[in-house]
KEPAMI-539883 format. One line per 5 residues: number of its first residue (from 1); their letters; for each residue x, y, z of C-alpha. Coordinates in Angstrom, 1 decimal. Layout:
REM KEPAMI-539883
NUM> a> X/Y/Z  ...
//
This chain:
REM KEPAMI-539883
1> xxxxx> 132.0/199.9/204.2  135.4/201.1/204.8  138.0/198.3/205.2  135.4/195.5/204.6  133.7/194.1/201.5
6> xxxxx> 130.2/192.7/201.3  131.7/189.3/201.0  133.7/189.9/204.2  130.4/190.7/206.0  128.8/187.5/204.7
11> xxxxx> 131.7/185.4/205.7  131.7/186.9/209.2  127.9/186.5/209.6  128.1/182.8/208.5  130.8/182.3/211.2
16> xxxxx> 128.7/183.9/213.9  126.3/181.4/215.5  123.6/184.0/216.1  123.6/185.2/212.4  124.5/182.0/210.6
21> xxxxx> 120.9/181.2/209.6  119.8/184.7/208.8  118.9/185.3/205.2  120.7/188.3/203.5  119.6/190.5/200.6
26> xxxxx> 122.6/191.8/198.7  122.5/195.3/197.3  125.1/195.7/194.6  126.1/198.5/192.2  127.4/195.9/189.8
31> xxxxx> 125.5/193.5/187.5  126.1/190.0/188.9  126.2/186.8/186.7  124.6/183.6/188.0  128.1/182.3/188.7
36> xxxxx> 128.9/185.3/190.8  125.6/185.0/192.7  126.3/181.3/193.3  129.6/182.3/195.0  127.5/184.3/197.6
41> xxxxx> 126.1/181.0/198.8  122.8/179.8/200.1  122.5/182.4/202.9  121.7/185.0/200.3  118.0/185.2/199.8
46> xxxxx> 118.2/187.7/197.0  120.3/190.2/195.0  119.1/193.6/194.1  121.0/196.0/191.9  121.3/199.5/193.3
51> xxxxx> 119.6/202.1/191.1  117.5/199.5/189.2  115.3/198.4/192.1  112.2/200.1/193.2  111.2/200.3/196.8
56> xxxxx> 108.4/197.9/196.0  110.9/195.3/194.6  113.2/195.6/197.6  110.2/195.2/199.9  109.1/192.1/198.0
61> xxxxx> 112.6/190.6/198.3  112.5/191.3/202.1  109.1/189.7/202.4  110.3/186.6/200.6  113.4/186.4/202.8
66> xxxxx> 111.4/186.7/206.0  108.8/184.2/204.8  111.6/181.7/203.8  113.3/182.2/207.2  110.1/181.5/209.1
71> x> 109.4/178.2/207.2
//
């Protein structure tokens, strides 16, 4: 995303009334520690590392996020 980081996207989404409650799945090329994941905040339903995740794993993360949002 030229000119904008993933954290910038999350911050803007949280500030947008229509998106504030939407769960996000973060795809990252980097390994993230628990502390780094905690910085992402409660709006992040999951973190998947690019290259390590299969399509099935990503699908499962999305199913969980959707199920959690519907609860």
